[in-house]
Residue, then its C-alpha position, 0 to 999 in steps of 0.5 A: m480527471e485531475q490526478e490526486f498526488d500525496e507525499r507521505p513519510w515513506g514516499s508518495y502516491t498518485v490516484l490514477d483512476e477511480g469510480p464508485d467501486f474501485k480506485v487505482k493508485r501508483l505508489e512509490v516507496l523510498p529505499q528502506k521505508r515501509l508503510s504502516y501495518q494495517r487492515h481495511g474493513k471495506r476494501s480489498e487490494h491487488w498490488f502489481i510490482v512495477r519496479g524493485t522488490a517488495k517485502v510484503t507482510l500478510n497476517g504476519v507472514e513475510m514474502l518477497v514480491n519481485s517486479g512483474e509479480s503481484v499479490d492480493i490482499p483480501v478485506g480484513t487481512a493485516h498487511r504491509v509493504e516495505n522497500p528493502e532496497q538500498g538505492q532504488t525506489l519501489v514502484f507498484i500499482e494498487t487496485q482497490t475494490g470494495t464499497y468504500f475507499g476513504e483514508d478512515d478505513i485504515e486500521r493501523i496496527e504498527d506504524d514507523f511514523g507515530r500515526i496510530e490513534g491513541s498512541 
């Protein structure tokens, strides 16, 4: 399988593996950047932090998740990951499970890069 790589305003991701009911990504979040605050209707996610400390928001509650720790995001949960560090890229592995993994299953609630429909 050829790995899919995509650069985003916050960093990048690489798809490591995928099948009909799962997808595994390696995400790199640049210092002081964050992904959109979002939810999914057809998939849950499990994040395992490999390098750095992630500032994770789940349904409005913020927590710090350190290297070697993980967090689960059930279907429909509003979530965001942020790299609060100054000089180190945050790296984590995201395992998605569910019935659909397309980018159009992202409902953005807030976004630093103007990617909310209708805004």
